[in-house]
C-alpha positions in Angstrom: -0.5 -21.8 -21.2 2.7 -23.3 -19.6 3.7 -22.0 -16.2 6.8 -19.7 -16.4 9.9 -20.9 -14.6 9.4 -19.7 -11.0 9.8 -21.2 -7.6 6.5 -21.7 -5.8 5.3 -22.8 -2.3 1.8 -23.6 -1.3 1.0 -22.6 2.3 -1.8 -24.7 3.7 -3.2 -25.2 7.2 -4.9 -27.8 9.3 -8.0 -25.7 9.8 -9.3 -22.2 10.1 -7.6 -19.6 12.2 -4.4 -21.6 12.6 -2.2 -18.6 11.5 -1.8 -19.1 7.8 -2.4 -15.5 6.9 0.0 -14.5 9.7 2.6 -16.8 8.2 2.0 -15.5 4.7 2.4 -11.8 5.8 5.7 -12.6 7.6 7.1 -14.9 4.9 6.4 -12.4 2.2 8.4 -9.8 4.1 11.3 -12.2 4.5 11.3 -13.1 0.8 11.1 -9.5 -0.4 13.8 -8.6 2.2 16.1 -11.1 0.5 15.8 -9.2 -2.7 13.5 -11.8 -4.4 10.9 -10.7 -6.8 7.9 -12.2 -4.9 4.3 -12.7 -6.0 1.3 -13.8 -4.1 -2.0 -15.4 -4.9 -4.9 -17.0 -3.0 -6.6 -19.1 -5.7 -9.8 -19.9 -3.8 -11.3 -17.4 -1.3 -14.3 -17.8 1.0 -14.3 -14.4 2.8 -14.2 -11.7 0.2 -14.9 -8.0 -0.3 -15.6 -5.8 -3.4 -12.8 -3.4 -4.3 -13.4 -1.2 -7.3 -16.1 -3.5 -8.5 -13.8 -6.6 -8.2 -14.7 -9.4 -5.7 -11.5 -10.5 -4.0 -10.5 -12.5 -1.0 -9.7 -10.4 2.1 -6.2 -11.9 2.5 -5.3 -10.9 -1.1 -6.6 -7.4 -0.4 -4.5 -7.2 2.7 -1.3 -8.5 1.1 -1.7 -6.2 -1.9 -2.1 -3.2 0.4 0.7 -4.0 2.8 3.3 -4.8 0.2 2.2 -2.6 -2.6 2.0 -5.5 -5.1 1.2 -4.4 -8.6 -0.9 -7.4 -9.7 -4.6 -6.9 -10.1 -6.9 -8.4 -7.5 -8.5 -10.5 -10.2 -5.3 -12.6 -10.5 -4.3 -12.5 -6.9 -7.8 -13.8 -6.0 -9.1 -15.5 -9.2 -11.9 -17.6 -7.6 -14.2 -16.7 -4.7 -17.1 -18.7 -3.3 -20.1 -16.5 -2.7 -23.3 -17.6 -1.0 -25.2 -20.2 -3.1 -22.2 -21.0 -5.3 -21.7 -24.5 -3.9 -25.4 -25.5 -4.5 -25.2 -24.1 -8.0 -22.0 -26.0 -8.7 -23.5 -29.3 -7.5 -26.6 -28.7 -9.6 -24.4 -28.3 -12.6 -25.1 -24.6 -13.1 -21.5 -23.6 -12.9 -20.0 -24.4 -16.3 -16.8 -22.3 -16.3 -13.5 -24.1 -16.0 -12.4 -22.7 -12.6 -9.1 -24.6 -12.7 -8.2 -22.9 -16.0 -9.0 -19.5 -14.4 -6.6 -20.3 -11.5 -3.8 -21.5 -13.8 -4.1 -18.5 -16.0 -4.1 -16.2 -13.0 -1.0 -17.9 -11.6 0.8 -17.5 -14.9 0.2 -13.7 -14.7 1.4 -13.5 -11.1 4.5 -15.6 -11.8 5.6 -13.5 -14.7 8.9 -11.8 -13.9 8.9 -13.3 -10.4 11.6 -15.4 -8.6 9.0 -17.0 -6.3 5.3 -17.1 -5.8 3.6 -17.7 -2.4 0.3 -19.5 -2.9 -2.0 -19.3 0.1 -4.6 -22.0 0.6 -8.0 -21.9 2.3 -8.6 -24.0 5.5 -7.5 -27.6 5.7 -6.4 -29.8 2.8 -9.9 -30.8 1.8 -11.6 -27.4 1.8 -13.0 -26.7 -1.6 -13.3 -30.4 -2.7 -17.0 -29.9 -3.1 -16.4 -27.7 -6.1 -13.4 -29.6 -7.3 -10.9 -27.1 -5.9 -9.5 -28.6 -2.7 -6.2 -27.3 -1.5 -4.6 -30.5 -2.5 -6.1 -30.3 -6.0 -5.1 -26.7 -6.5 -1.5 -27.3 -5.3 -1.3 -30.2 -7.8 -2.5 -28.1 -10.7 0.0 -25.4 -9.9 2.8 -27.9 -9.4 3.6 -26.5 -5.9 5.1 -28.2 -2.9 3.2 -27.6 0.3 4.0 -26.4 3.8 1.3 -27.0 6.5 0.5 -24.6 9.3 -1.0 -25.9 12.6 -1.2 -24.5 16.1 0.2 -25.2 19.6 0.0 -28.5 21.4 1.8 -31.8 20.9 -0.5 -34.6 19.8 -3.2 -32.5 18.0 -0.9 -30.6 15.7 1.1 -33.7 14.7 -2.1 -35.7 14.2 -3.6 -32.9 12.1 -0.5 -32.3 10.0 -0.2 -36.0 9.3 -3.9 -36.3 8.3 -3.7 -33.3 6.0 -0.4 -34.6 4.5 -2.3 -37.8 3.5 -4.7 -35.9 1.2 -1.9 -33.9 -0.4 -0.1 -37.2 -1.0 -3.2 -38.7 -2.6 -3.0 -35.8 -5.2 0.8 -36.4 -5.6 1.7 -33.2 -3.8 4.8 -33.2 -1.6 4.4 -31.8 1.9 7.9 -30.5 2.5 7.5 -29.2 6.0 5.3 -27.9 8.8 5.0 -24.7 10.9 3.4 -24.7 14.4 1.9 -21.4 15.5 0.7 -20.0 18.8 3.2 -21.9 21.0 3.8 -20.6 24.5 7.6 -21.0 24.2 8.3 -19.3 27.6 6.1 -21.9 29.5 7.2 -24.8 27.3 10.8 -24.3 26.2 11.2 -27.9 25.2 8.1 -28.1 23.0 10.0 -27.3 19.8 12.3 -30.3 20.2 9.3 -32.5 21.0 7.4 -31.4 17.9 10.5 -31.7 15.8 11.0 -35.3 16.9 7.3 -36.2 16.6 7.0 -34.9 13.0 10.4 -36.5 12.1 8.8 -39.9 12.8 6.5 -39.1 9.8 9.2 -37.7 7.6 8.0 -34.1 8.0 10.6 -31.4 8.8 9.6 -28.7 11.3 10.4 -25.4 9.7 9.5 -23.2 12.6 7.6 -22.5 15.8 5.8 -19.2 16.1 5.4 -17.9 19.7 2.0 -17.1 21.1 1.4 -13.4 21.3 -2.0 -11.9 22.6 -1.9 -9.1 20.0 -2.0 -11.7 17.2 -4.3 -14.2 18.7 -7.0 -12.2 20.5 -9.7 -10.0 18.9 -9.7 -6.3 19.6 -12.6 -4.2 20.7 -12.9 -2.7 17.2 -13.2 -6.2 15.8 -16.1 -6.9 18.2 -17.8 -3.7 16.9 -17.2 -4.7 13.3 -18.4 -8.3 13.5 -21.1 -8.3 16.2 -24.2 -6.2 15.4 -25.0 -3.8 18.3 -24.8 -0.3 19.6 -21.6 1.4 20.7 -22.4 3.2 24.0 -18.9 4.4 24.6 -15.6 3.7 22.8 -13.4 3.9 25.8 -9.7 4.9 25.6 -8.5 2.4 23.0 -10.6 0.5 20.5 -7.5 -1.4 19.4 -7.1 -3.0 22.8 -7.0 -6.8 22.6 -9.6 -8.9 24.5 -7.6 -11.3 26.6 -10.4 -13.1 28.3 -14.2 -13.2 28.6 -16.0 -13.0 32.0 -19.7 -13.3 32.4 -21.5 -11.3 35.1 -23.5 -14.2 36.7 -22.4 -13.7 40.4 -22.3 -11.2 43.2 -20.5 -8.0 42.5 -17.8 -8.6 45.0 -17.0 -12.1 43.6 -17.1 -10.7 40.1 -14.5 -8.0 40.9 -12.2 -10.7 42.3 -12.4 -12.5 38.9 -11.8 -9.6 36.6 -8.3 -8.7 35.5 -6.4 -6.7 32.8 -7.9 -7.4 29.4 -11.2 -8.9 30.6 -14.3 -8.3 28.6 -17.2 -8.4 31.0 -20.5 -9.6 29.4 -23.5 -8.8 31.6 -27.3 -8.4 31.2 -28.2 -4.8 30.6 -30.4 -4.7 33.7 -27.6 -5.7 36.1 -27.1 -2.2 37.3 -25.4 -3.4 40.5 -22.6 -5.1 38.6 -22.1 -2.3 36.2 -22.0 0.3 39.0 -19.5 -1.8 41.0 -17.2 -2.0 37.9 -17.5 1.8 37.3 -16.7 2.6 40.9 -13.8 0.2 41.1 -12.4 1.7 37.9 -12.8 5.3 39.0 -11.4 4.7 42.5 -8.7 2.4 41.4 -7.3 5.1 39.0 -6.7 7.2 42.1 -4.2 4.6 43.3 -6.1 2.4 45.7 -6.0 -1.3 46.3 -9.4 -2.2 47.9 -12.7 -2.9 46.1 -16.0 -1.2 46.8 -19.0 -2.9 48.3 -21.8 -3.5 45.8 -23.7 -0.5 47.2 -20.8 2.0 46.9 -22.0 4.9 44.7 -19.9 6.2 41.8 -17.0 8.4 43.1 -17.2 7.2 46.7 -14.5 5.7 48.8 -14.5 2.3 50.5 -15.2 1.9 54.2 -11.5 1.8 54.9 -11.1 5.2 53.2 -8.9 3.8 50.5 -9.8 3.8 46.8 -10.8 0.5 45.2 -8.5 -1.8 43.1 -8.6 -0.9 39.4 -9.6 -4.1 37.5 -8.2 -2.8 34.2 -10.9 -4.4 32.1 -10.9 -4.1 28.3 -14.5 -3.3 28.3 -18.1 -4.1 28.9 -20.9 -5.7 26.8 -24.5 -5.3 27.9 -26.9 -7.9 26.6 -30.6 -8.7 26.3 -33.7 -6.7 25.7 -33.4 -4.4 28.7 -31.3 -1.3 27.9 -29.3 0.3 30.7 -30.9 3.5 32.0 -29.3 6.8 31.0 -27.7 7.3 34.4 -25.8 4.0 34.1 -24.6 4.9 30.6 -23.4 8.3 31.9 -21.5 6.5 34.7 -19.8 4.2 32.2 -18.8 7.2 30.2 -17.5 9.0 33.2 -15.2 6.0 33.9 -14.2 5.9 30.2 -15.0 2.2 29.9 -15.7 0.7 26.5 -19.3 -0.3 26.4 -21.3 -2.1 23.7 -24.9 -3.1 23.8 -26.2 -6.3 22.0 -29.9 -7.4 22.0 -29.1 -11.1 22.1 -28.9 -13.1 25.4 -25.7 -13.3 27.4 -24.8 -16.9 26.5 -25.2 -16.3 22.8 -23.2 -13.1 22.9 -20.4 -14.9 24.8 -20.3 -17.6 22.2 -20.2 -15.1 19.3 -17.4 -13.1 21.0 -15.4 -16.3 21.5 -15.8 -17.2 17.8 -14.8 -13.8 16.5 -12.5 -14.1 13.5 -9.2 -12.4 14.2 -8.3 -10.6 11.0 -5.3 -8.4 10.3 -6.0 -5.1 8.5 -3.5 -2.9 6.5 -3.8 -0.2 9.2 -2.6 -2.6 12.0 1.0 -1.4 11.7 2.0 -2.7 15.1 0.5 -6.1 14.5 2.1 -6.4 11.1 5.5 -5.4 12.4 5.3 -8.0 15.1 4.3 -10.7 12.6 7.3 -9.8 10.4 9.6 -9.9 13.3 8.4 -13.2 14.6 8.6 -14.9 11.2 12.1 -13.5 10.6 13.3 -14.8 13.9 11.5 -18.1 14.2 11.0 -19.5 10.7 13.8 -21.2 8.7 13.2 -19.0 5.6 16.3 -20.3 3.9 15.1 -23.9 4.3 11.7 -23.0 2.9 13.3 -21.5 -0.2 15.3 -24.7 -0.6 12.2 -26.8 -0.4 10.0 -24.8 -2.6 9.2 -26.2 -6.1 12.3 -25.4 -8.1 12.1 -23.3 -11.2 11.3 -25.3 -14.4 
């Protein structure tokens, strides 16, 4: 089946969590806002869910829900890689022509559309083990590629050039790059540096997306969803971003000096002294004070100077290990309205898992989606991307 005449662009990345889905969400809004009949497909998915009995990539589910696209999930996400699939493929047990399934799905998505945004998976080589690397899929769909990387100077340029090499090996043109998570306030000249560095390799810079904590940091609700444990208290806002991680491995006074707004404190469940100091500082700080309590200050007391303690403004508390906090400690946490979550694993392992949390956008994240759309509209050269997309046949 021949592809219908439609413009298409393949959005790739230099690795996981670089901002490809963020860019897709914003770019789709910009294309639809220009009055273009716009389609979306993610040919190969690794993280998937079952919707109405159909396995589909999470990003395809998200895009369909946010923009109300009419295509079925089976064509927006034609191939997914479940556990054990790779081994079965290597053993020769997968006999279906997966490439044909992708091409047929694209033809359906492209029907009646002006442009189709194709979202890849990971870096250029992801999927090569089953014959469906990003470079191979872009070639079979006749799409030009744009590569998304993240902030820095040397690393994003190196990664973009490396990924471009594999696309070139499959005769796919990389027509530009986008650099995400850039602290443009702290480094106002970075865009010009990236533009000049990429130009040395013949790669246009199509935009720089500013770093925003709301987009880059996991929320407390994500922690609950992705880290098995027990919610002791939800706190005031489960959608609050976790801006930094602090481990309770020091004296209470030193710990309170370290904590700041957005901190997630990870501490063994039997460190009642640290938990009590945090609770006291929170309760007393809300009363408008500026001092911190001593480690022995009981909940609700004042400091020796008679002034309430500084409020650390933490995002929450994770209690780790085999020792559960006693009921009086849980009651104190609830009285201070601090998010608290208990995980049976040791502190180091929990800290690593929280650090590695996948930051995913959900259809209900209206504030986050609006921010994404605004950033892309302001900072990406959407007109240039349209010019560089594979022209209609």
